[in-house]
N, C-alpha and C positions, 0 to 999 in steps of 0.2 A: 865350257860355256853352260850356264844354267838355263834350263828350259822347263817351263811349267805349262801344261796344257789342260784346260778345263773342258768338261763336257757335261751333258745331262740337262741343260736348260731347255726351256720350251714354254708352251702355252698351256695353262691349267686353270680350271675354275676355282673360285674361292672355296676353301675347305679341302682342296685336294692336296696331293703330295708330289714332291719331286726329290730326286737324289742327284746331287752334283758330284762330279769326280774331278780330281786333280792328279795328274801324273807328272812326276818330276824326273829330271835327268841332269847329269852334270853337277850334282851337289851331294855333300855328305848329309843325307836326308835326316838321319836320326839326331844330328847335332843342331838342327835348326828348328825354330818355331815356324809353324804354318798357320796362316790366317786366311779367312774368307772376308772380303769386303764387298760392298755393293754400292753402285752409283745409280741414282735415279735422276731422271730429267729434272733440272731445276734445283737439285739438292746436292749437298756436298757428299763425297764418298764417306761411307760410314762403316765402322767395324761391325761385323756380324758375329764372328766367333774366331777364337784362336785355340791352338793346341800345341803344347810343347812336345819335345821329343820323348819325354817321360810320360806324357798323357794328361798333363794338367790342362783343364779346359776353362775358357772364359767366354761368356756370351753377352751380347747386348741385351739389355732389359727387354727390348721389343720382341726378341725371339726366344727368350727363355721358356722352356716347357714345350716348345714347338719344333725347334731345330736341334740336331745332334751332330757334332763334329767328331770325326774319327780319323785315324791314320794307321797305316800299315808300313812300318819302317823297312821291313824286309822287301816289300814290293814297291816302295817309294810312291805310295799312293795315299790319297786322303779323300774323304767323302764328307758331304754335308747333306744330311737327311733333313728334309723340310716337310713338316706336316701342318695341317690346318692352315694352309697358306691364305694370306690376306692380300687385298689389292695393293696395300702399301708395301708389300714385299717385292713388288715389281722393280726390276732394275738389272743392270749388268753385274754379274757376280764374278769376282776375280779372286784367284788364290795367289798368295804371296808367301815368300819364305825369307827368313833372315835370322840373325843371331839372337834377337830379342823381339818381344811383341811390338815394341815401338820402332824397331828397325828392320822392317821387312823390305829387303833390298832387291829382290827379284820377283817379277810378276808375270802372270800369264796374260793372254789377250782378253779373257773374260768370256762368259756365256750368258745369254739373255734369258731372263725369267720374266714371264708376263702372266699376271694373275688377273683374270676377268671376274668381275662380281656379278 
């Protein structure tokens, strides 16, 4: 059974930083793409960043240059380093994994990020 657990969310002032973590179990970690998505009130869930098992990264335009996604295949963990946070970054951040970027089939419960201006 695949399990993904996120942590690291919280309340931060605009311009601040947070690092989110995702720990996986029950999955062949290095064979799957990992992605971070976020959901804000009144908005559709949106892609934040993805990273393949080989380390190829993809970022939403809104976070390029501010966020960095990384993964450690041996430890089955991933991180999302978020700098220069903006109010519009507020939302529930979830990590997902799957065979391709468009097919993330397993999801964690999410962690709340709130950015105050």
